[in-house]
Each structure stands twice: as structure tokens, then as C-alpha cells.
C-alpha positions as CSV (number, residue, x, y, z in Angstrom):
1,M,-12.9,13.2,19.4
2,R,-11.8,10.9,16.6
3,Q,-8.4,9.3,17.2
4,K,-5.6,9.9,14.8
5,T,-4.5,7.0,12.6
6,E,-0.9,7.6,13.1
7,N,1.8,5.0,12.9
8,K,2.4,4.6,16.6
9,P,2.2,0.9,17.6
10,P,4.2,1.4,20.8
11,N,1.2,3.3,22.3
12,I,-1.1,0.3,22.1
13,L,1.6,-2.0,23.4
14,R,2.2,0.2,26.4
15,E,-1.5,0.2,27.1
16,I,-1.7,-3.6,27.0
17,Q,1.4,-3.8,29.2
18,S,-0.3,-1.5,31.7
19,N,-3.3,-3.8,31.6
20,K,-5.4,-1.3,29.7
21,V,-6.7,-3.8,27.2
22,K,-9.3,-3.0,24.6
23,P,-11.9,-5.5,23.4
24,V,-11.1,-5.0,19.7
25,Y,-8.1,-3.8,17.7
26,L,-7.8,-3.1,13.9
27,L,-4.3,-3.1,12.5
28,C,-4.0,-2.2,8.8
29,G,-1.8,-0.6,6.2
30,E,0.9,-1.3,3.7
31,E,3.7,-2.3,6.1
32,S,2.9,-5.9,6.8
33,F,6.2,-6.3,8.7
34,L,5.1,-3.7,11.3
35,I,1.6,-5.2,11.5
36,E,3.0,-8.7,12.2
37,G,5.6,-7.4,14.5
38,T,3.1,-5.5,16.6
39,L,0.7,-8.5,16.6
40,K,3.4,-10.7,17.9
41,Q,4.2,-8.4,20.7
42,M,0.5,-8.1,21.6
43,L,0.1,-11.9,21.7
44,D,3.3,-12.3,23.8
45,T,2.0,-9.8,26.3
46,L,-1.6,-11.1,26.5
47,L,-0.9,-14.8,26.5
48,T,1.5,-17.0,28.4
49,P,3.4,-19.8,26.5
50,D,2.0,-22.6,28.6
51,T,-1.7,-21.7,27.9
52,R,-1.3,-20.0,24.5
53,D,-2.5,-23.0,22.4
54,F,-5.8,-23.1,24.4
55,N,-6.6,-19.4,24.2
56,L,-5.5,-18.3,20.7
57,S,-7.5,-18.7,17.5
58,F,-6.6,-17.6,14.0
59,L,-9.2,-17.1,11.3
60,E,-8.1,-16.2,7.8
61,G,-9.5,-15.4,4.4
62,T,-12.4,-13.7,2.8
63,A,-14.7,-16.6,3.5
64,V,-14.6,-16.0,7.2
65,T,-18.1,-15.0,8.5
66,T,-19.0,-12.7,11.4
67,R,-20.8,-15.6,13.1
68,E,-17.6,-17.7,13.1
69,I,-15.7,-14.8,14.5
70,L,-18.2,-14.1,17.3
71,S,-18.4,-17.7,18.1
72,Q,-14.7,-17.8,18.8
73,V,-14.7,-14.5,20.7
74,G,-17.6,-15.8,22.9
75,L,-15.5,-18.6,24.3
76,Y,-14.0,-18.2,27.8
77,P,-10.2,-18.4,28.4
78,V,-8.7,-21.5,29.8
79,I,-6.5,-20.9,32.9
80,S,-5.7,-17.5,31.5
81,K,-6.9,-13.9,31.9
82,W,-7.4,-13.5,28.1
83,R,-8.6,-15.3,25.1
84,V,-7.4,-13.8,21.8
85,V,-9.0,-14.2,18.3
86,V,-7.0,-13.0,15.4
87,V,-8.8,-12.4,12.1
88,R,-6.7,-11.7,9.0
89,D,-8.1,-9.9,6.0
90,P,-11.9,-10.2,6.4
91,Q,-13.7,-9.0,3.3
92,F,-15.9,-6.4,5.1
93,F,-12.8,-4.4,6.1
94,K,-10.9,-4.4,2.9
95,T,-11.0,-1.4,0.6
96,Q,-12.6,-2.8,-2.5
97,K,-10.8,-2.6,-5.8
98,R,-13.6,-0.9,-7.6
99,A,-14.4,2.1,-9.8
100,T,-14.3,5.6,-8.4
101,P,-17.5,6.9,-6.7
102,I,-18.4,9.1,-9.7
103,T,-18.1,6.2,-12.0
104,L,-20.3,4.0,-9.8
105,I,-22.9,6.7,-9.5
106,R,-23.1,7.1,-13.3
107,N,-23.3,3.3,-13.8
108,A,-26.2,3.3,-11.2
109,V,-28.0,6.1,-13.1
110,K,-28.0,3.9,-16.2
111,L,-29.4,1.0,-14.3
112,E,-32.3,3.0,-12.7
113,N,-34.8,2.1,-15.5
114,A,-33.1,-1.1,-16.8
115,D,-32.6,-2.9,-13.4
116,A,-33.7,-0.9,-10.4
117,Q,-32.7,-3.6,-7.9
118,K,-29.1,-3.8,-9.2
119,C,-29.1,0.1,-9.2
120,I,-29.9,0.0,-5.4
121,V,-27.4,-2.7,-4.6
122,T,-24.7,-0.8,-6.5
123,M,-25.4,2.4,-4.5
124,A,-25.8,0.6,-1.2
125,K,-22.3,-0.9,-1.6
126,L,-20.9,2.5,-2.6
127,L,-22.5,4.2,0.4
128,E,-21.7,1.2,2.7
129,V,-25.3,0.9,3.9
130,T,-27.9,-1.8,3.5
131,P,-30.6,-1.4,0.9
132,Q,-33.1,-1.4,3.8
133,Q,-31.3,1.6,5.4
134,L,-31.4,3.4,2.0
135,A,-35.1,2.8,1.6
136,E,-35.8,4.1,5.2
137,R,-33.6,7.2,4.7
138,H,-31.5,6.0,7.7
139,A,-29.1,8.5,9.2
140,D,-26.2,6.4,8.0
141,F,-27.5,6.7,4.4
142,T,-27.9,10.5,4.6
143,N,-24.5,10.9,6.2
144,A,-22.9,8.7,3.5
145,V,-24.5,10.7,0.7
146,D,-23.2,13.9,2.2
147,A,-19.7,12.4,2.4
148,V,-19.8,11.3,-1.3
149,I,-21.1,14.8,-2.4
150,D,-18.2,16.3,-0.4
151,E,-15.8,14.0,-2.2
152,V,-17.0,14.3,-5.8
153,G,-19.5,17.1,-5.7
154,D,-17.8,19.3,-8.3
155,K,-18.0,16.4,-10.8
156,L,-21.7,15.7,-10.3
157,T,-24.2,17.0,-12.9
158,A,-27.6,18.4,-11.8
159,D,-29.2,15.1,-13.0
160,E,-26.8,13.0,-10.9
161,R,-27.5,15.1,-7.8
162,A,-31.2,14.6,-8.4
163,F,-30.6,10.8,-8.7
164,L,-29.0,10.8,-5.3
165,E,-32.0,12.6,-3.8
166,R,-34.5,10.1,-5.2
167,L,-32.6,7.0,-4.2
168,P,-35.1,6.2,-1.4
169,Q,-38.0,6.4,-3.8
170,I,-36.2,4.0,-6.2
171,A,-35.5,1.6,-3.3
172,E,-39.2,1.6,-2.4
173,T,-39.9,0.0,-5.8
174,V,-37.7,-3.1,-5.2
175,D,-37.5,-6.0,-2.7
176,V,-34.8,-4.6,-0.5
177,S,-34.7,-7.7,1.7
178,S,-33.6,-9.9,-1.2
179,A,-31.2,-7.2,-2.3
180,D,-29.1,-7.5,0.8
181,T,-25.9,-9.4,0.4
182,R,-24.1,-11.7,2.8
183,D,-21.3,-9.2,3.2
184,A,-23.8,-6.6,4.2
185,D,-25.4,-9.1,6.7
186,D,-21.9,-9.8,8.1
187,A,-21.1,-6.2,8.4
188,E,-24.4,-5.4,10.1
189,L,-24.0,-8.3,12.6
190,L,-20.5,-7.1,13.5
191,F,-21.7,-3.5,13.8
192,E,-24.4,-4.6,16.2
193,W,-21.9,-6.6,18.2
194,L,-19.6,-3.5,18.5
195,Q,-22.5,-1.5,19.8
196,G,-23.4,-4.0,22.4
197,E,-21.8,-5.2,25.6
198,L,-18.4,-6.4,24.6
199,P,-16.6,-9.3,26.3
200,K,-14.4,-8.7,29.4
201,T,-12.1,-11.7,28.8
202,S,-11.7,-11.8,25.0
203,V,-9.7,-9.7,22.6
204,L,-10.5,-9.5,18.9
205,I,-7.5,-8.4,16.7
206,V,-8.2,-7.8,13.0
207,T,-5.3,-7.3,10.6
208,V,-5.8,-6.0,7.1
209,Q,-3.0,-5.9,4.5
210,G,-3.6,-2.6,2.8
211,A,-5.7,0.4,3.5
212,V,-9.3,0.4,4.9
213,N,-12.0,2.8,4.1
214,E,-12.0,5.3,7.1
215,R,-15.6,6.2,6.2
216,N,-16.6,2.6,6.9
217,R,-18.9,2.7,10.0
218,L,-17.2,-0.5,11.3
219,V,-13.9,1.4,11.4
220,K,-15.5,4.4,13.1
221,Q,-17.1,2.2,15.7
222,I,-13.8,0.4,16.4
223,Q,-12.3,3.8,17.0
224,E,-15.0,4.4,19.6
225,V,-14.6,1.1,21.6
226,G,-11.1,-0.1,20.7
227,R,-8.0,0.9,18.8
228,Y,-7.4,1.5,15.1
229,V,-3.7,1.8,13.9
230,S,-2.7,2.4,10.3
231,F,0.8,1.3,9.4
232,Q,1.8,3.3,6.4
233,P,5.2,3.1,4.6
234,F,7.8,5.2,6.3
235,S,8.5,8.4,4.5
236,G,12.0,9.5,5.0
237,A,14.1,12.5,4.2
238,A,14.8,11.1,0.8
239,S,16.6,13.9,-1.0
240,G,18.7,15.8,1.4
241,G,16.8,16.7,4.6
242,N,17.7,15.9,8.1
243,V,18.0,12.1,8.4
244,T,17.5,12.2,12.2
245,R,13.9,13.4,11.6
246,D,13.3,10.4,9.3
247,P,10.8,8.0,11.1
248,L,12.5,5.0,9.5
249,Y,15.9,6.1,10.8
250,K,14.4,6.2,14.2
251,K,13.0,2.7,13.8
252,V,16.2,1.3,12.4
253,S,18.2,3.0,15.3
254,E,15.9,1.4,17.8
255,K,16.4,-2.0,16.3
256,F,20.2,-1.7,16.4
257,A,19.9,-0.4,20.0
258,E,18.4,-3.8,20.9
259,F,21.8,-5.3,20.1
260,D,23.7,-2.4,21.8
261,K,24.7,-0.9,18.5
262,Q,24.4,2.4,16.7
263,I,24.2,3.2,13.0
264,T,25.7,6.4,11.5
265,P,23.4,8.6,9.3
266,R,25.6,7.9,6.3
267,A,25.4,4.1,6.9
268,Y,21.6,4.4,7.3
269,N,21.3,6.2,3.9
270,Q,23.3,3.4,2.4
271,L,21.0,0.8,4.0
272,R,17.8,2.6,2.9
273,T,19.1,2.9,-0.7
274,R,20.2,-0.7,-0.9
275,T,16.9,-2.1,0.5
276,G,14.6,0.3,-1.2
277,G,13.1,1.2,2.2
278,D,11.4,-2.2,2.5
279,M,10.9,-3.1,6.1
280,H,11.2,-6.9,5.6
281,T,14.5,-6.4,3.7
282,I,15.8,-4.0,6.3
283,A,15.0,-6.4,9.2
284,E,16.9,-9.2,7.4
285,A,19.8,-6.8,6.7
286,I,20.0,-5.7,10.3
287,N,20.4,-9.3,11.5
288,K,23.1,-9.9,8.9
289,I,25.0,-6.8,9.9
290,V,24.8,-7.5,13.6
291,N,26.1,-11.0,13.1
292,F,28.9,-9.7,10.8
293,V,30.3,-6.9,13.0
294,G,30.5,-9.0,16.2
295,D,31.5,-6.8,19.1
296,K,31.8,-3.6,17.0
297,H,29.5,-0.9,18.5
298,Q,29.1,1.5,15.6
299,I,27.8,0.5,12.2
300,D,29.3,2.4,9.3
301,E,28.9,2.5,5.5
302,Q,31.4,-0.2,4.8
303,D,29.5,-2.6,7.1
304,V,26.4,-2.0,5.1
305,R,28.2,-2.4,1.8
306,N,29.8,-5.7,3.0
307,M,26.5,-7.3,4.0
308,V,23.7,-5.7,1.9
309,T,23.8,-6.2,-1.8
310,Q,22.5,-3.4,-4.0
311,N,18.8,-3.6,-4.4
312,T,18.1,-4.8,-8.0
313,F,15.4,-2.2,-8.4
314,D,17.8,0.6,-7.4
315,S,20.4,-0.7,-9.8
316,I,17.8,-0.8,-12.6
317,F,16.9,2.8,-11.6
318,D,20.5,3.8,-11.8
319,L,20.7,2.2,-15.3
320,T,17.6,4.0,-16.7
321,D,18.7,7.3,-15.0
322,A,22.1,7.0,-16.7
323,I,20.3,6.4,-20.0
324,G,18.2,9.5,-19.5
325,R,21.4,11.5,-18.9
326,R,22.9,9.9,-22.1
327,S,25.8,8.7,-20.0
328,V,27.0,5.6,-21.8
329,A,29.8,5.0,-19.3
330,Q,27.6,5.2,-16.3
331,A,24.8,3.1,-17.9
332,L,27.2,0.3,-18.8
333,K,28.7,0.4,-15.3
334,S,25.2,0.0,-13.8
335,L,24.4,-2.8,-16.3
336,H,27.5,-4.7,-15.3
337,E,26.7,-4.2,-11.6
338,V,23.3,-5.7,-12.0
339,L,24.7,-8.7,-14.0
340,A,27.5,-9.1,-11.4
341,S,24.9,-9.5,-8.7
342,G,23.9,-12.8,-10.3
343,E,20.7,-11.7,-12.1
344,P,20.1,-13.6,-15.4
345,H,20.4,-11.7,-18.6
346,I,16.7,-12.3,-19.5
347,K,15.6,-11.1,-16.1
348,V,17.7,-7.9,-16.4
349,H,16.2,-7.2,-19.8
350,T,12.7,-7.8,-18.5
351,L,13.4,-5.4,-15.7
352,I,14.6,-2.8,-18.1
353,I,11.4,-3.1,-20.2
354,R,9.3,-3.0,-17.1
355,Q,11.1,0.2,-15.9
356,L,10.6,1.9,-19.3
357,R,6.9,0.9,-19.3
358,L,6.3,2.3,-15.8
359,A,8.2,5.5,-16.7
360,L,6.1,5.9,-19.9
361,Q,2.9,5.3,-17.8
362,A,4.1,7.8,-15.1
363,K,4.9,10.4,-17.9
364,L,1.4,10.0,-19.3
365,V,-0.6,10.2,-16.1
366,S,1.5,13.2,-14.9
367,A,0.5,15.0,-18.1
368,K,-3.1,14.0,-17.9
369,G,-3.3,15.0,-14.2
370,N,-1.6,18.3,-15.0
371,R,1.2,17.6,-12.5
372,K,4.5,19.3,-12.8
373,Q,7.5,17.0,-13.1
374,I,9.4,16.4,-9.9
375,G,13.0,17.5,-9.5
376,R,15.7,15.6,-7.7
377,R,15.4,17.9,-4.8
378,M,11.7,17.3,-4.2
379,Q,11.2,15.8,-0.8
380,F,9.7,12.3,-0.6
381,D,6.9,13.5,1.6
382,T,6.0,16.2,-0.8
383,F,5.9,13.7,-3.7
384,V,3.7,11.3,-1.8
385,N,1.2,14.0,-0.7
386,D,1.1,16.2,-3.7
387,I,1.6,13.8,-6.6
388,F,1.4,10.1,-5.7
389,K,-1.7,10.0,-3.6
390,P,-3.8,12.5,-5.7
391,L,-2.8,10.7,-9.0
392,S,-3.6,7.3,-7.4
393,H,-7.1,8.5,-6.7
394,E,-7.7,10.4,-9.9
395,M,-6.4,7.7,-12.3
396,A,-7.8,4.6,-10.5
397,D,-10.0,3.8,-13.5
398,L,-7.4,4.4,-16.2
399,L,-4.5,2.1,-15.2
400,P,-4.1,-1.7,-15.0
401,T,-5.5,-3.4,-12.0
402,A,-2.4,-5.6,-11.6
403,A,0.0,-4.0,-9.2
404,D,3.0,-5.2,-11.2
405,T,1.9,-3.1,-14.3
406,N,0.6,-0.1,-12.5
407,V,3.1,2.6,-11.5
408,L,0.7,4.1,-8.9
409,K,0.4,0.7,-7.2
410,Q,4.2,0.5,-6.6
411,R,5.6,1.2,-3.2
412,P,5.7,5.0,-2.8
413,Y,9.5,5.0,-2.6
414,A,9.8,3.0,-5.9
415,A,7.3,5.3,-7.6
416,Y,9.3,8.3,-6.3
417,K,12.4,7.0,-8.0
418,I,10.6,6.4,-11.3
419,F,9.1,9.8,-11.3
420,Q,12.5,11.3,-10.7
421,T,13.7,10.1,-14.1
422,L,10.8,11.6,-16.2
423,H,12.4,15.0,-16.8
424,A,15.1,13.2,-18.9
425,F,12.6,11.8,-21.5
426,T,9.9,12.9,-23.8
427,V,6.9,10.5,-24.4
428,E,8.2,9.8,-27.9
429,E,11.7,8.9,-26.6
430,L,10.2,6.5,-24.0
431,M,8.0,4.9,-26.7
432,A,11.0,4.5,-29.0
433,A,13.2,3.1,-26.2
434,L,10.5,0.6,-25.2
435,Q,10.1,-0.5,-28.8
436,K,13.9,-1.0,-29.2
437,A,14.0,-2.9,-25.9
438,L,11.2,-5.2,-27.0
439,E,13.0,-6.0,-30.3
440,V,16.0,-7.2,-28.3
441,D,13.8,-9.8,-26.5
442,T,13.8,-12.1,-29.5
443,Q,17.5,-11.5,-30.1
444,L,18.3,-12.6,-26.5
445,K,16.3,-15.8,-26.9
446,T,17.4,-16.8,-30.4
447,S,20.7,-15.3,-31.2
448,Q,24.1,-17.1,-30.8
449,L,25.7,-13.7,-29.8
450,D,26.9,-13.2,-26.2
451,A,24.0,-12.1,-24.1
452,T,26.1,-9.4,-22.3
453,C,27.1,-8.0,-25.6
454,I,23.5,-7.8,-26.7
455,L,22.5,-5.9,-23.6
456,E,25.5,-3.6,-23.9
457,Q,24.5,-2.8,-27.4
458,L,20.9,-2.0,-26.3
459,V,22.2,0.3,-23.6
460,C,24.5,2.1,-26.0
461,E,21.6,2.6,-28.5
462,L,19.3,3.9,-25.7
463,C,21.9,6.4,-24.7
464,E,22.1,7.9,-28.2
465,S,21.0,11.5,-28.2
466,P,18.1,11.8,-30.7
467,R,18.3,14.6,-33.2
468,G,16.2,17.6,-32.6
469,R,15.5,16.4,-29.0
470,R,13.2,18.7,-27.3
471,H,12.4,18.6,-23.6
472,P,8.8,18.4,-22.7
């Protein structure tokens, strides 16, 4: 049976500590803090400090080849039970930033007569098989086609289905050996290694920042012979809910327990809000709080407020939220809080523009995806599963590739807070607000007026209730 890809790193650590060591591990996901933390504990358990330098190799980057990896794995440990090879972000495990399957299929259909070889290479990459396997109607090819049809079958035309069926015939007309890429060769070599007799004294640990394709046969094979753990962002009880059931609350509580301290639920909510739920920021905050409170056993809200400054993103969210509610007083208060934190006026203005752009983008993709607007009481988990993930898949070809300008490439918690503001604006209002904010850019850079006054004026104008305002 296929193992679940749940976020349970302690399981693999307990296995290693019990001397149940697997030959290969794949650690992936969005939470790099958890990946690196788990990796560190694995290395500390497998290797002793005095022989670590002799028995640990790090290979990084997309240029790393399978032959380099296997060469290192094939070495014997020196005065140690284990040799460990850590490979970071190899290309053949990363989910490619590419068009959706239906778009690739349609592109390949157009190439069938113009460039049959490129057509086959395109489809081989989509299906994650070699052109040779495609031509031979290999089982991996037929299984991959079935999986793609299951995924996008309702979007395929009769001609596109017929195209998938005749792919092997098209492959027979080209030189499939020259169509193979180095990536495919690397993947094939690694797959063969995973199917063979694996080393008894070496451990291969692969870490990938971001998601991996679970249909990838390398991932499936690792699940058979090793361990695959996906570290996804913690999804807490964001709007109400029982905080004690929040996985992040449990993790934070465990971290404080290491210092013989407890954090109250209210203090935890304050910590999560001020850090945006980012694990790196939370870890740094915990260390500051522990040092600050000294012998004090229980961490309360005031301790968090004293040591953790308001996350700039949350302050900007509070600002745009107040603008949406046409609350001049609250909006100005939020603006002054951001400025008081030491952020330069230009940066604050840039963040306001960015927030308005992302909100407009979220408004448009929600409408195009026929998603209802979320209310303040919608649970974070519901938002992620019913809105964020589906839209990320459906709109992949329509939004910018750069994460900074794509609302669906923000951290889920950040996107959740942006989507929560949408009910307060129409598309027209967001466009007008964005235009007004952009006009202020020149004023901030060229005017002799006080920058704070300029931003205050902008906030007041954005809070003005338009005539005949109609809710979407």
C-alpha cells in the first residue's frame, strides 16, 4: 500500500534512532525550515562528530548528475557505520514550472506535422517517460496516459484523445534515441539504481524546496524502498476554531517545552499573527522570547508583544482591510503603525500598491474560476482545499510566473488574508484605488511635501465611499 505523504518527520527520526535506516529519503515541500531541521537531526543521529567530515557529502544544484550522486553513494564509510550523501534540489525531482497538461497536449498536436520529433519530446516530458518507452508502448507510458486522461479527460476533444492513442505510431517515425534528453537519462539511471540492490552502508537523502510530482515514477519507487515526506505549510485554526487542534500550535508548544516553558493559546494566536505563520520567523521569535522571559514558565500575550514586532504584511493587510471598510481612523492608525516600525515611506507605498494589485488579481481569478468570495469565518483549511489549491491549478497559465506578482504563489496564509478583503471591493474600485496609488509614486519621489502627509492623504482618498457603490 502507498504510504501517506503526511507531515510527520518524527516518524522517520524514530526509525533511524531505532536503527531502522532506509537507503534513500526524499524530503520535500514548502516548509524549508522543517526540511532543514529534520535533515540536521537525521545527520546528527547517523554520523558522529569525529568522523562526520569523512562520511558526509553535499551535492547541490540542477547541474548535479545521477552518476555523480551514485559515485558518492558507492563509497564506503570511514570508521563509521554510515556514509551519507545529501542532494539538494536535483532537477529530475522538481516540479517543472510549465504549462498545464491540456496546454502541452494541444501544443504537441500542432507539432505533429511540423516537427514530429519535438512533438514526441514534448509528450515524453509531460508523461515522464522516455521517447523509447513511448514508441514501445511501455507500461509506464500507458499508465501515464491513463493518469493524464483521468486528470484532464473532460477537457479533451475527440481529436486530442485520438492523438494520444496514435503517439506510439508518431514515435516510430522519428529517431527516439536522439530525442532522449540528459534529464531523462539521469532519471532512468536513478530509477534503475532504485530497482537494484541498494547499499547497506550508505544513505541517500534528497531535499527539494517545493512540491514534487507524486506521479513521478522516481517518487513512487522511493516510496517502495525508502521514505518520502512532504512538509507542507501548517494550516491552523485561523478564524475561530480550536487552537489546540492546530498542528502549528502543537509544534510551537513542543519547541517551548524544550526550554521547560508553555505558551497560552492567546499568546500563540498573537505569535502566529505577528509572524504570518512563517516557521523561520517563529523559530527566531521563540528564541527571543525564551531569552527575554528568563525563569518565567508561562508565555503570555504581553511577552509576545514585547519581543515580536507586528509582521509588516499583516500591518499592510490591516491597512487595506480598513480601507475596504472605509474606516479612515483605523486605516490611518494602521499606516502610522507600519511607519513606526521603521519601514521607509517609499517601501510602505510600494507594499500598498502590491497589496492592491494582488487583491485585484485575486478578485479576477475568483470570478473567472466561479469561486464564491470567502467570509471572515471561513476556516483556513477550507480556503486552502476549496479555493487556493484548485485556483492554483486552474489558473497556472494565466498568471505571472514570478512569485512576487502572483497571488496564487504567495504563502497560503498570506493569500488567505488577501482573499478575506475581497468582499469589500468591486473590480472597478480596486482599479481606481490602484491608479490613485500609482499617481502618488511620483509625488513621493519629487514633491517637497512631507512623505507621511502624502501617504495620509492617499489613505483618506482611498477610504472615500464612491457614489452609487454596488457590491459585487
